[in-house]
C-alpha positions in Angstrom: 89.1 109.5 30.8 91.9 109.8 28.2 90.7 109.8 24.5 91.8 106.8 22.6 94.5 107.2 20.2 93.5 107.6 16.6 96.3 105.7 15.0 95.7 102.6 13.1 96.6 99.2 14.1 97.0 96.1 12.6 94.5 93.1 13.7 97.5 91.8 15.7 97.8 95.0 17.6 94.2 95.0 18.3 93.1 93.8 22.0 90.9 90.9 21.9 87.2 91.2 22.9 86.2 89.9 26.0 83.4 87.2 26.2 80.0 88.6 27.0 79.9 89.3 30.7 83.5 89.2 31.3 83.6 93.0 32.1 80.9 92.5 34.8 82.5 89.5 36.5 86.0 91.4 36.4 84.3 94.3 38.3 82.5 92.4 40.7 85.7 90.5 41.5 87.7 94.0 41.8 84.7 95.4 44.2 85.2 92.1 46.2 88.7 92.3 46.7 88.8 96.0 47.4 86.1 95.8 50.1 87.8 92.6 51.7 91.4 94.2 51.8 90.1 97.8 52.8 90.1 98.6 56.6 89.0 101.9 57.9 90.9 103.5 60.4 90.0 103.4 64.0 87.5 106.1 65.1 86.8 107.7 68.6 83.6 105.6 68.8 85.9 102.5 69.6 86.8 104.0 72.7 84.3 103.4 75.7 82.6 106.3 77.0 84.3 106.6 80.1 87.4 105.7 81.7 86.5 103.2 84.6 89.4 103.9 87.2 87.1 102.4 90.4 89.5 99.7 90.8 92.0 102.2 92.2 89.6 103.8 95.0 91.4 104.3 98.2 94.7 103.0 97.1 98.0 104.5 96.9 98.9 104.6 93.4 102.0 104.9 91.4 101.1 105.8 88.0 103.9 105.6 85.3 103.0 106.1 81.7 104.6 105.5 78.5 103.6 108.7 76.9 105.0 107.9 73.5 102.9 104.7 73.4 99.7 106.4 74.6 100.1 109.3 72.5 100.6 107.5 69.1 97.7 105.2 70.1 95.5 108.0 70.5 96.6 109.7 67.4 95.0 106.4 65.3 91.6 107.3 66.8 92.4 110.9 65.6 92.0 112.2 69.2 94.2 113.7 71.8 94.8 112.3 75.2 94.1 115.0 78.1 96.8 114.4 80.9 95.1 117.2 82.7 91.7 115.3 82.8 93.5 111.9 83.5 95.4 113.2 86.6 92.0 114.5 87.8 90.4 111.5 87.7 93.2 109.5 89.2 93.1 112.3 92.2 89.3 111.7 92.5 89.6 107.9 92.7 93.0 107.1 94.7 93.8 108.0 98.2 97.0 109.3 96.7 99.0 109.3 93.3 102.3 110.0 92.2 102.1 110.6 88.2 105.2 110.1 86.2 105.1 110.7 82.2 108.1 109.0 80.5 108.8 110.3 76.9 111.3 110.6 74.1 112.1 114.1 72.4 114.3 115.5 70.2 117.3 117.9 71.4 115.8 121.1 72.6 112.2 120.0 71.9 110.4 120.8 75.1 106.8 121.1 74.2 105.4 118.1 75.6 107.6 118.3 78.7 106.0 121.9 79.4 102.6 120.7 78.7 103.1 117.6 81.0 104.6 119.8 84.1 101.9 122.3 83.5 99.2 119.6 83.9 100.7 118.5 87.2 102.9 115.4 86.1 106.1 114.8 86.8 108.4 114.2 83.7 111.2 112.2 82.5 112.6 112.8 78.8 115.1 110.6 77.3 116.7 112.4 74.3 116.3 110.8 71.1 119.9 110.6 69.2 121.4 109.3 66.2 124.0 106.7 66.4 126.4 105.7 63.5 126.4 101.7 63.1 127.8 99.5 60.2 124.6 99.8 58.6 124.7 103.7 58.5 123.1 106.5 60.8 120.1 105.0 63.1 117.8 107.2 65.1 117.4 105.7 68.7 114.3 106.7 70.3 113.1 104.2 73.2 112.5 105.0 76.8 111.8 101.3 78.0 114.5 100.4 79.9 114.5 104.2 81.5 110.9 103.5 82.4 111.5 100.2 84.0 114.5 101.4 86.1 112.1 104.4 87.4 109.3 102.1 88.5 111.8 99.8 90.3 113.2 103.1 92.1 110.0 104.3 93.0 108.4 101.0 94.3 111.4 100.5 96.5 110.4 103.7 98.7 107.4 101.6 100.0 105.2 104.4 99.5 102.3 102.5 97.1 100.4 99.6 97.2 99.4 99.7 93.6 101.1 100.5 90.2 99.1 101.9 87.0 101.2 101.3 83.8 100.2 103.3 81.0 101.1 101.4 78.0 99.8 99.0 75.4 103.3 97.6 74.6 103.0 93.9 75.7 107.0 93.4 75.8 107.3 96.2 78.1 104.4 95.5 80.3 105.2 91.8 80.7 109.0 92.5 81.6 107.8 95.1 84.1 105.2 92.6 85.5 107.7 89.8 85.8 110.1 91.9 87.9 107.2 93.2 90.0 106.0 89.6 90.8 109.7 88.6 91.7 110.3 91.6 94.1 107.1 92.8 95.4 104.5 89.6 94.9 101.9 91.5 97.0 101.8 94.8 94.8 98.7 95.4 92.5 99.4 96.0 89.0 97.1 97.4 86.6 97.6 98.8 82.8 96.0 101.5 81.3 95.9 101.6 77.5 94.1 102.4 74.4 91.6 99.9 72.5 93.1 98.9 69.2 96.4 99.4 70.5 96.6 97.0 73.6 98.6 93.6 73.4 96.5 90.8 74.2 98.9 89.7 76.8 97.8 92.6 79.0 94.7 90.8 79.3 95.8 87.0 79.4 98.5 87.0 81.8 96.5 87.2 84.9 99.4 86.0 86.8 101.3 89.3 86.3 98.3 91.7 86.0 95.2 92.6 88.3 93.4 94.0 85.3 93.5 96.3 82.3 91.7 99.8 81.9 90.8 101.1 78.6 91.1 105.0 77.9 87.7 106.4 77.2 86.2 109.2 75.2 85.9 111.2 78.4 89.7 111.7 78.6 89.6 113.4 75.1 87.0 115.8 74.7 86.8 118.2 71.9 86.7 121.3 74.1 90.2 120.2 75.9 92.6 122.3 73.7 95.6 122.1 76.1 97.0 119.1 74.8 
């Protein structure tokens, strides 16, 4: 604590004495306010132990992930997501799988792309760019439209009976769900997302989605250093 100043003050400059017990009441109020407003960050323990992909068993699955969304969501749990392990589980459960990761990256930054390709994923990189508007320069880093276009194109090949969409973004998932129900109503659509970063619409819109799969701790082991 800083020492009190030693200069003399007139009675009008001296602080008024607090009534008896006022300090204790103030401390209790401050402690209550602090405890009610403080929120601990999500922890890995919020994730289920395992990622249950059993609903995909025996299916021909088109898997498209919003890599930015899943990576940022897992970062909030202070955990990486191993795409190597995710693809391994998909190969185990499905009859066949086509994996595509869509992400944004700064010009010349190929680190995520290299990692994903090394683990067996097809990759679409949308470059981040700075555009000049009336409000000044703005960074554009959104791959939603590109991801939706790729899903539509791949569905039209007729090779898949199921789509697994990796994102917790409600706007993106609902838009894709509506398009699939309009054009391919018999196609199964599941979402894969991170607990704590999942829009409620992924669970409530049973007219669009056949189910939501939660990313588990088995996709983020501490010994996996390839991510």
